C-alpha positions as CSV (number, residue, x, y, z in Angstrom):
1,M,5.0,21.0,-22.2
2,E,4.5,17.2,-24.3
3,L,7.7,16.0,-22.3
4,D,6.1,16.7,-18.9
5,L,3.0,15.2,-19.8
6,V,4.7,12.0,-20.9
7,M,6.7,11.9,-17.5
8,S,3.4,12.8,-15.2
9,K,2.1,9.9,-17.1
10,Y,5.1,7.8,-16.7
11,L,5.3,8.6,-12.9
12,R,1.4,7.5,-12.5
13,H,2.8,4.3,-13.7
14,V,5.3,3.9,-11.5
15,I,3.4,5.1,-8.6
16,V,0.4,2.5,-9.3
17,T,3.4,-0.5,-9.6
18,F,4.7,0.3,-6.7
19,A,1.4,0.5,-4.9
20,I,0.7,-3.1,-6.1
21,I,4.2,-4.2,-5.0
22,L,4.0,-2.9,-1.5
23,M,0.2,-4.2,-1.2
24,A,1.5,-7.6,-1.5
25,A,4.3,-7.2,0.6
26,I,1.6,-6.3,3.4
27,V,-1.3,-8.1,2.5
28,T,-1.0,-10.5,5.3
29,T,-0.9,-7.9,8.0
30,E,-3.6,-6.0,6.5
31,R,-5.9,-9.0,7.1
32,L,-4.4,-9.7,10.5
33,A,-5.1,-5.5,11.1
34,A,-8.9,-6.1,9.7
35,Q,-9.3,-9.0,11.6
36,S,-8.3,-7.2,14.7
37,I,-10.9,-4.4,13.8
38,F,-13.8,-7.1,13.6
39,E,-13.1,-8.8,16.9
40,S,-12.1,-5.3,18.8
41,C,-15.2,-3.4,17.4
42,E,-17.8,-6.5,17.2
43,T,-20.2,-4.7,19.8
44,E,-20.2,-1.3,17.9
45,L,-20.5,-3.6,14.4
46,N,-23.6,-5.2,15.9
47,A,-25.1,-2.1,17.6
48,Y,-24.4,0.3,14.7
49,C,-23.2,-0.7,11.7
50,S,-25.0,-4.1,11.1
51,Q,-27.3,-2.9,8.0
52,V,-24.2,-1.5,6.6
53,I,-22.9,-3.5,3.4
54,P,-19.4,-3.8,3.4
55,G,-17.1,-1.9,0.7
56,Y,-16.4,1.5,-0.6
57,G,-15.5,2.8,2.8
58,R,-18.9,2.4,4.0
59,M,-18.2,0.6,7.4
60,L,-15.5,3.3,8.0
61,A,-18.2,5.8,7.5
62,C,-20.3,4.2,9.7
63,F,-17.6,4.1,12.5
64,Y,-17.0,7.7,11.6
65,A,-20.6,8.6,12.3
66,H,-20.5,6.7,15.8
67,E,-17.0,7.7,16.5
68,D,-18.3,9.2,19.8
69,K,-19.6,5.8,20.6
70,L,-16.8,3.9,20.3
71,S,-14.9,1.4,22.9
72,D,-11.5,2.2,23.6
73,S,-10.4,-1.1,22.1
74,C,-12.3,-0.5,19.0
75,D,-10.8,3.1,18.8
76,A,-7.2,1.6,19.4
77,A,-7.9,-1.3,16.6
78,M,-9.0,1.8,14.2
79,E,-5.9,3.6,15.1
80,D,-3.9,0.7,14.5
81,Q,-5.0,0.2,10.9
82,A,-5.0,4.1,10.3
83,N,-1.0,3.8,11.1
84,L,-0.6,0.4,8.9
85,L,-2.0,2.4,6.0
86,D,0.2,5.6,6.7
87,S,3.3,2.9,6.9
88,F,2.1,1.6,3.9
89,F,2.1,4.9,1.8
90,E,5.0,6.3,3.5
91,S,6.7,3.1,2.1
92,M,5.5,3.4,-1.3
93,R,6.6,7.6,-1.6
94,Y,10.1,6.0,-0.3
95,A,10.6,3.0,-2.8
96,L,9.4,5.5,-5.8
97,D,11.9,8.1,-4.6
98,Q,14.4,5.4,-4.6
99,C,13.7,3.9,-7.9
100,A,12.3,6.3,-10.0
101,D,15.3,7.0,-11.8
102,D,16.4,3.0,-12.4
103,I,13.0,2.1,-14.0
104,P,13.2,4.3,-17.0
105,R,16.6,3.6,-17.0
106,H,16.7,0.0,-16.8
107,C,13.4,-1.4,-17.6
108,P,11.8,1.1,-20.4
109,D,10.2,-1.3,-22.3
110,V,8.6,-3.6,-19.6
111,K,4.9,-3.6,-19.2
112,Y,3.4,-2.4,-15.9
113,G,1.4,-5.4,-13.9
114,G,2.2,-8.6,-12.6
115,G,5.2,-7.8,-10.6
116,R,7.2,-7.5,-13.8
117,I,8.7,-4.0,-12.9
118,L,10.0,-5.6,-10.0
119,S,11.3,-8.9,-11.7
120,C,13.1,-6.5,-14.3
121,L,14.8,-4.6,-11.1
122,D,15.4,-7.6,-9.5
123,E,17.5,-9.1,-12.7
124,K,19.3,-5.8,-12.8
125,T,20.4,-5.4,-9.2
126,S,24.0,-4.8,-9.9
127,L,23.1,-1.9,-12.3
128,L,20.5,0.1,-9.6
129,T,21.3,2.8,-7.6
130,D,22.4,1.9,-4.0
131,G,18.9,3.3,-2.8
132,C,16.8,1.3,-4.9
133,K,18.8,-1.8,-4.6
134,T,18.1,-1.9,-0.9
135,V,14.4,-1.3,-1.8
136,I,14.2,-4.2,-4.3
137,E,16.3,-6.2,-1.6
138,E,13.7,-5.3,1.2
139,M,10.6,-6.3,-1.2
140,R,12.5,-9.3,-2.0
141,E,12.7,-10.6,1.9
142,R,9.3,-9.4,2.2
143,L,7.7,-11.3,-0.6
144,N,10.1,-14.8,0.2
């Protein structure tokens, strides 16, 4: 039972680590998508959401409340953003699946955060499973 609790906490740390790594890799794409939403939905923002303070999902809630009034271009921009988020989480699940065994095996004492796990795995590429090696190489390419 105690081992399950330790593994559960460990997996949560791994998930958070890969989430941070992957978010860094797609931050430019996210900014472009967010800009696309603001440009495509400018009319809707001004008409329905001008008094909403951005943050904590309030703008999305405003768009949701007025979804029947969104223009086609605004609706398409929102769908593009949703697809980007879906892709991000799918990438995160894939990376975790591919490297879940390699992290405790090759980087057990590395502290989480600041890209230290990614750096550790990158330094030990020759020891990694093929799947994790591929993920690390893809992340290296995205970050460079």
